[in-house]
C-alpha positions in Angstrom: 2.0 45.9 51.9 4.9 44.4 50.0 7.4 46.6 51.8 11.1 46.2 51.1 11.2 42.4 50.8 8.8 42.2 47.9 9.8 40.7 44.6 8.9 41.8 41.1 7.0 39.0 39.5 7.2 40.5 36.0 11.0 40.6 36.0 11.1 37.1 37.4 8.7 35.7 34.8 10.2 37.5 31.9 13.7 36.3 32.8 12.4 32.7 33.1 10.6 32.9 29.7 13.1 34.9 27.7 16.0 33.2 29.4 14.6 29.7 28.4 13.9 30.9 24.9 17.1 32.9 24.2 19.5 30.6 26.1 19.0 27.5 23.9 18.8 29.6 20.8 22.2 31.2 21.4 23.6 27.8 22.1 22.0 26.4 19.0 23.6 28.9 16.7 26.9 28.4 18.2 26.4 24.6 17.7 25.4 25.2 14.1 28.6 27.0 13.5 30.6 24.2 15.0 28.7 21.7 13.0 29.3 23.6 9.8 33.0 23.8 10.5 33.2 20.2 11.5 31.4 19.3 8.2 33.8 21.4 6.2 36.7 19.8 7.9 35.3 16.3 7.2 34.7 17.3 3.6 38.2 18.5 3.2 39.6 15.4 4.8 37.6 13.2 2.5 38.7 15.2 -0.6 42.3 14.9 0.5 41.9 11.1 1.0 40.4 10.8 -2.5 43.2 12.8 -4.0 45.8 10.5 -2.3 43.9 7.4 -3.6 43.9 8.9 -7.2 47.6 9.7 -6.9 48.4 6.1 -5.6 46.3 4.6 -8.3 48.2 6.6 -11.0 51.6 5.7 -9.5 50.6 2.0 -9.5 49.4 2.2 -13.1 52.6 4.0 -14.1 54.7 1.3 -12.4 52.7 -1.5 -14.1 53.0 0.2 -17.5 56.7 0.6 -17.0 57.0 -3.0 -16.0 55.1 -4.1 -19.0 57.2 -2.0 -21.3 60.3 -3.4 -19.7 59.1 -7.0 -20.2 58.2 -6.1 -23.8 61.7 -4.8 -24.4 63.2 -7.8 -22.8 61.1 -10.1 -24.9 62.0 -8.2 -28.1 65.7 -8.3 -27.1 65.4 -12.1 -26.5 63.7 -12.4 -29.9 66.5 -10.5 -31.6 69.1 -12.7 -29.9 67.2 -15.9 -31.0 66.9 -14.6 -34.5 63.2 -15.1 -34.6 62.6 -11.4 -35.5 64.8 -11.8 -38.6 62.8 -14.7 -39.9 59.5 -12.8 -39.4 60.8 -9.7 -41.3 58.7 -6.6 -41.0 55.8 -8.4 -39.3 57.6 -8.5 -36.0 57.4 -4.7 -35.6 53.6 -4.8 -36.2 53.1 -7.7 -33.8 55.2 -5.9 -31.2 52.9 -2.8 -31.4 49.8 -5.0 -31.4 51.2 -6.9 -28.4 52.0 -3.6 -26.5 48.5 -2.3 -27.2 47.0 -5.6 -26.0 49.1 -5.5 -22.8 48.1 -1.9 -22.2 44.4 -2.7 -22.7 44.6 -5.7 -20.3 46.4 -3.5 -17.7 43.7 -0.8 -17.9 41.1 -3.4 -17.6 42.7 -4.8 -14.4 42.9 -1.3 -13.0 39.2 -0.7 -13.7 39.5 2.1 -16.3 
């Protein structure tokens, strides 16, 4: 009775069921791959930013140490010109080292190390 215009209910139902199940599943696995690659890119960007921050911090520390050393040399040169280091004798060398160690400790404390 169906004749030529009949439809196949089994193929229609199976395409609806399996199409609904497999369609989103394929899209989900593709989405997972995109999520994983996006997460990997974000992780790489974060690591690069952290590396830049560490490099910037090291540059700043080196600049501050160089500035402190330059100030220490200028102070020592001024003391030599004033003659104060001659009156102190050998103690000026020791106090210079202690002063440099103190300045370095203070600098590291300011940088949070």
